[in-house]
N, C-alpha and C positions, 0 to 999 in steps of 0.2 A: 223504351227507357226514357225517363224524364230528363229534362235539361238539368234539373237540380242534382240528380244522381251523377250525371256526367261531370258537372262542375266540381262536385265533391271528389270524384276520382282524380280530376286534374289537380285539385288542391292537395290531396294526400300524396300525389306523386312528387310534389315539391316540398312537403312538410309532413310532420307527424301529428301536430295538434293545432286545431283552429279555435281561436278565442276571439270573442267580441267584447270590447271594453266600452263601458259607459263613461261619461265625463267623471273624472276623479279616480278612474282606474278600476271601478267595480266590474267584475266578470259577469256578463249577462247571458252569454252563450258559450258553450265549450263542447267540442266533439273531437274524437280521434284517440290518440294514445296519451294517457296521463303520464305524469312524471315517474310513477312506479306502479307495480301491479296492485298495490294497496291503495293507490289514489287514482281511481279512474277519472276520465275527463269530466264526467257529469258532476262530480262532487266539487269541482272548482267553482261552479255557478254560485253566485252570491258572495264570493270572497273577493278581496281586493288583490289586484296584481302586485301591489306593493307589499302585501303580507306574504306572498308566495316566493319572493326572491330576497336575497341578502341586501344589506344597506347600500353597498357599492352598486349592485345591479339596479336597485330602486332609483338611485340617482341617475343612472344611465337611461332608464325608462322615462323618468320624469323629463329629462332634457329632450328626449325625442318627442314626447307628447306635446310639449310646449312649442315646438317648432313645426309640427306637422300641419300642413294646410290641405284643403280639399283637393283631391285628384293627384296627390303626391304619395310616393312610396318611400319609406325610410330606408337608410342603409341598414345592414344587419347589425343587430345589437347583441353582444355576447353577455349572457346572464348565467348566474348560478341559481337554479330553481329548487326550492325545497322539495325533497322527495320522501319526507317522513323519517322518523327514528334516527335523527341526527345525520341523515344522508342528504346529499345534494346531487343535482344532475346538471351538467353543463348543457346550455342550449343557445341556439342562434335564433333571434326573433326579428321578423320584418313586419312593419305596420303600414297599413294603407287606409287613408281617409277617403271613403267613397261618398260623393255628394249626396246620393240618395239615402245613405245610412247616417249621415251626419246628425248629431255630433258623435255618434258611436264610431269606434275605430276597429277595423278588422286586423287581426294579428295571426301570423303563421309561425308556429314554433317548430324548429327542427332539433331533435335531441342529438347531442354530440357525445356518444359513448354512454355506458351504463351509469346508474347512480352509484355514488361512492361515499364512504364514511367521511363526514366533515372533520370530525375530531373524536378520537377514541380516548376517553378519560383514563383508560388503563395503559395507553401507549407509553413507551419509555422516552426519556429525554434523548437528545442527539448524542451520538457517540463521539469520543475523542478521535482525532485523525487516525491514530494507530489502531484503535478499535474498529473504526469504519473500514480500514483496509483489511483487517482480519475478517470482518464480516463479509466483505466482498469476496475474499478468498473462499470462504465456506460456500457462498452462493454459486460462484462461477465454477467451482470444482465439484459441485453436486451433480448426480446423475440427472439427465433430462433437463438441463438448464435451458431456459428460453434463449432463442437466438435473436431476439429483438430487444436487447437491453441498451440502456443509455445511462450515462452519468449526467444527472441534472445538477447544475449549479444554481443556487438561489441566493441572491444578494438582497438583503432586507435593510435598506437605509432607514434609520430611525429606531431600530430595535435596541441598540446599545443605550440610547438616551432614555428609554422608558425604564431603565434600571433605577433611575432616580425617583420613580413614582411610588416606590414602596410596594405594598401588597398588590396593588393593581398592576404595576409593571411586572412583578414576578409572575402573576397569574397569566398575563398576556404572553410573556416569554415562554412559559410552560405550555400554553395552548398552541403557540406557533410551532414549537419543537415537536409537540405531539402530532400536530397536523402533518408536518413533513414526514415524520416517521410513518404515520398511517398510510401515506401515499407512496412510500418506498416499496420495493418489490416484495418484501416479506414482513413489512411492518416494523422493521428494526434495522434498517440499513441506511440511515442518514447520519452523516458526520458533521460536526461543527468545525470548520477550518479557520474561523476567526469570529470576532464578536458579532458580526452581522452577515457572515458568509457560511453557507452550508453546501455540502455535496451529498448526493444520494444516488443509489442504484435503483433504477425503476424500469418497469416493463413499458416500452413505448406503445404496445398494442392497447394499453388502457389509457384512455384520454382523460387527463386530469388537468384542470386549470390551476396550477400551483400558485401562480402569482395572484390570480383573482381570489383564491381561497384565503391566502394570507392577508390580503387587503381587507377581506370581509372580517377576519378575526380582529384586525386592528380597529376597524370602525365599530365593532361590537363593544370595544373597550374605550371608545372615544379617541382613538389615535389614528392618524394618517401615516401609513407605512408606504414608502416608495419601494416597490418590489420588482425585481427583474429576475426572470428565470430563463435559462438556456439549457438545451440538451446537446450532449456530445455522444453520438452513437459509438458503441464499441463492438468490434467485429468478433463475436465469439468463435465463428468459423468451426473448424474441426478440432481445435485445441484450446479449450476454455482455460486450461491452466497457464499456458503461455500468455494468453490475453490478460489474465489476472496479474501475472507477474509484470507485464508491461504497464498495466494500469497502476499497480502499486508503485512502481519505480517512477512513473510519470507524475503521479500525485505528490509523491515525496519531493520530486524536483520542483513542482509548483510551490510547495510550502517553503522550501529552502530559499527559492529565489524571490519569494514574496510577490509573485506575479499573479495576483488574484483580482486585479482590477478588470481584466478581460479574461475571466476564467476559461471560457470556451476556447479562446485563441491560445492562451498559455498552455492549457491542458493538451490541445491538439498538437501544438509544437513540441511539447515535452514527449508526448506519445510517439510522434514521428521520429524525434531524435533518438528515443530509446530503441525503437525498432531498427533504425539505421545502425546504431551502435551494436545492437545484437547481431545484425547481419555481418557487420565488419568483424566482430569477435569470432563468429563461426568460421569465417574465411581465414582469419589469422590462425585459429587452432588447426584447421584443415591443412594449411600450408606450412604449419610450424613457424609462423612468422613472428616469433618472439625469441628473446635471448634469456639465458640463465647466467646470472652473476653469482659468484661464490664468495661467501663471507666466512672467515676462519672461526672456528670454535676451539678454544685452547684449554688444555689441562692446566688448571691454576697451580698445581703443585710442581709440575715440571717446566711449564712455559712452552711446551711443544704443542703443535697443532694436532688436535684429535680428529676432527672432521670438518666439513664445510656445509653450510646451509646453502642450498641452491635456490636463489630468489629470482622470480620472473621479472623481466623488464620489457615494457611494451613501447613500441615505436610511436612517437607523437604524443606521449603523455608521461608526466612524472608522477601521476597519482595512481599507483598500482592498487592501493586499497579500494578506491572507488570502482576501478575496473573489475576487481575480484567480487566486490559487492554486487555489481550489476550482473556478473556471470552467475552468482548464486541465486539472485532474485529471478533470473530468467531461465534457470535450470540448464545453464550451459557449462557449469563448473565441472561436471563429471568427466566430460571428454577432455577438458583442459588439464585436469589433474593427471589423467593418464598420459597426456602429451608431455607433461613435465617429467614424469618418470622416464619416459622414452628418451627424452633429451639428456637427462642425467646419466642414464645407462650408456648412451652413445659416447658421452665424454669419458666415462669410466673405461670404455673399451679402446680409447685412443692410445697409440704407442706412448710410452713414458708416463702413463697414469699411475704406475706403481701400485701402491695400496691405498690410493685415495678413497675416502669414504664420504658419501654425500647424504645430507638430510633433505627430504623433499616434503613440502606441505600438502596435506589433503584436507579439503573442506569436510565438515561433518555431513554436508548434503551428499557427498560422493559415497558415503558409507551407508546410504539408505537401502542399497541392494548389493548383490554379490559381484557386480560387474567390475568395480575397481580392484578388489582383491584378486579376482580371477585374472584380470589383465596384467597386474604386477607379477603374479606367479607364472603366467604364460610367457611374459617377456624375459623372465630369468630362468626358465626351465632348461634351456640348453646349457647355460653357465650358472649352475646353482651356487657356485662359490661367490658370485656377485651379490647374492642376498645378504651376505655378512658385511657387505660394504654399503648397505642401504639402511637409512633410518626414516621412518614415516612419522612426520609431525602432524598430529591431529589439531586443527585450529578450531576455535570456538566461535568463529565469525558466523557460521550457520549451525544452529543447534542440532544435535543428534536427535532424530525423531524417535528412534528405538535404541536406547543405549545397550541393552542386552544383545540385540541382533548385531549392532556394530562391534561389540566386544567379541562375538563369535568370528566375525570377519577379520578383525585385527588378530585374533588368536591364531587363525590359519596362517597369517603372515609371520607371526612370531614363531610358530612351529616350524616354519621353513627357514628360520634363521634371520629374518628381518626384524630389526628392533623398532619399537614403537615409543613415541614421546608425546606427551601432552604439551601443546604449544601455548605460550602466553598464559601460564597458570596464574590464576588470581584476577585476570582481567574481566571475567564474566561470572555470572551467578552460578553457572553449572560446573565450575572448575572442580570443586571439592566432590561433587557427585560423580564427575568423570573419574577422579582419582580413586574413589571408593569402588566404582563399578567396572572400570576398565583395567585389564591386566596390561601394564605398560612397563617399560624399562627405564624411562627417564621422564623428568618434568623440567620444562623450561620456564623459569620464574619470570613473570612479566616485569618489564622495566620500571614500572611505578613503584615496585618494592625495592628497587636498587637505588633510585634517585634519593638523595639526601642521607644515604647510609653513613656517609662520612661525618655528618654533623647532627643528625637527628637520632637520639637514643631510642625513641619509639620505633623508628623505621628499622633500626638494627635489631631490636627485640623481636619484632614481627618476623623479620627475615630469619632470625635464629630459630624461631619456632617452626617456620616452614621447612628449613633444612633438617631439623630434628624429625619432623613428620616424614620427610622423604627417606631419611636414614632408617627409621623404624619400619618402613614399608619395603626396605631394600630396593629403593628407586634412586637412580642417579639424579643429580641436580645440575641445571645449567642456568646461569644468570645472564640476562640480556642487559644491554646498555651499560657495559663496563667501559667507562671513558677515561679513567685515571688510574694510575698505578696504586694510589692510596685505596681506591675502591676495590681493586683486585686483591690487594693484601688483606683487607677486611673480610672479603668474601672467602678467601682461602682459609683464613683463621677460623671463620664460622663453620667451615666444613663443606662449602660449595665445591662441587667437583670441577665444573667447567665454566668458562666465561666467554661471552661474545659481545663485541662492541668496537667502537672506533679506536680504542686503545690498541687493539690487535690488528685492526684493518677494516676498511670498508669492503662492501661487496664489489668484486672485480670480475672482468670477463674471463680471466683465467685464475684458477685456484693458486694462491701464493702460499707455499709451504714454509718459506723463510720470512719471518715477520720483521717489521721494522723494530729497531731497538726501542725498548720502553724506558731506558734510563732517563732521558730528558723529561718524560712524563712524571717520573718519580720526583724530579727536582722542581718542576714548575707547575705540575697539575694540568698540563696542556692536553688537548684532545688530539689523538693521532688518527690519521686517515691512511 
């Protein structure tokens, strides 16, 4: 075996491509593995190294060549090497100036990952934050999802300023967004979190120099972009759906807090906080470590308490809505909703409860399968008379995925004697669809329709039409946020059946059947607690 063969073997053990450069960068010898199967090493001979790499890479090569002295080896230079058909390949290059070969320079090229598309003209622009999270949901909940995923945050300083460049600036912005989309896991999972800030879901097993690619795009349009890219790994583990929910909640937290100057730290902290809160919520549900407070709902014609809404209260936080939102996002709400019914029934069974009736909330997410309805029926099977003392209020905070299936489950509860109410009617876009497709006994009108009813004729007209709609469907109506006697009188005259609000009482640890007198409220318009 010749010494030349041995030396080549040693060289290829350390690199993929050997290139000899003449002064000025012309390639005079090349052997080994070319940048792609369509560009073998031999075809590089006669070309200039500066033509084979991007502008940013060319500057790096030029800087090394100008400093290289005989007998010295350069540090590794990270390049983007042209790989044909709008593809590039990331490479690490070391150069050595051997005195016997001077002025020619020996270069050893190591490929870092496969060639990838630099920019797909057909790729879509970056998604809105909400659309990005929805796309992440689709990816993480798909069968066979990769377990080596990361959220990449890309900060491109100077991108916003190029908007003033007219057509050239718009073209560069489009190219940058397209490049980020092309590098995402499915070519369409990059979201724009701010004018110069992006997040993307990507496969970490595919090595892509995002920062270098975006810099190259900027230089191709004559712009210097300061690009920083960081990856935050996400543990898909055995439950991709829970990971997705934690991801969604954490990204939303980053956006709310505006903490995107250090996105990798902000996101990691938000994700850790979310997982910690989720664990605490699971423990709280398991130990029944929450309270129910009871707010009276009053018959507006008689002034008597008709029933109470059982409202959850969590120790250490006053923001129940945020806690419920987290539970819905992290798929923890179904066990909590069952626990609320259990607590309410326990209170109904206490001595002296008489004929108290309680309304309990159920998230739309809990009606996605049969477990909630089956649990309620099972808990009341021994004492079926209790079913007539329960009202299930369906909230719209989490949309019903299958309204018809949910209606069948609610129908089973109604057939057993449990009443069903649509909560916060009018607060969301699905309210009228729910009323049309769900068989219910009552509708709770959202407080925004009640506000201003004393002074705003338009508000009164809208409310009047809502009440007439309920009456025509033979559905009882309940008004939220009744805070003055004048409002209660208007609601009664319009035909609203029941009222709930501070006029009659706040939610208390024990249900209060004897209300505060409302006479002072009639005289002063005060809000009563």
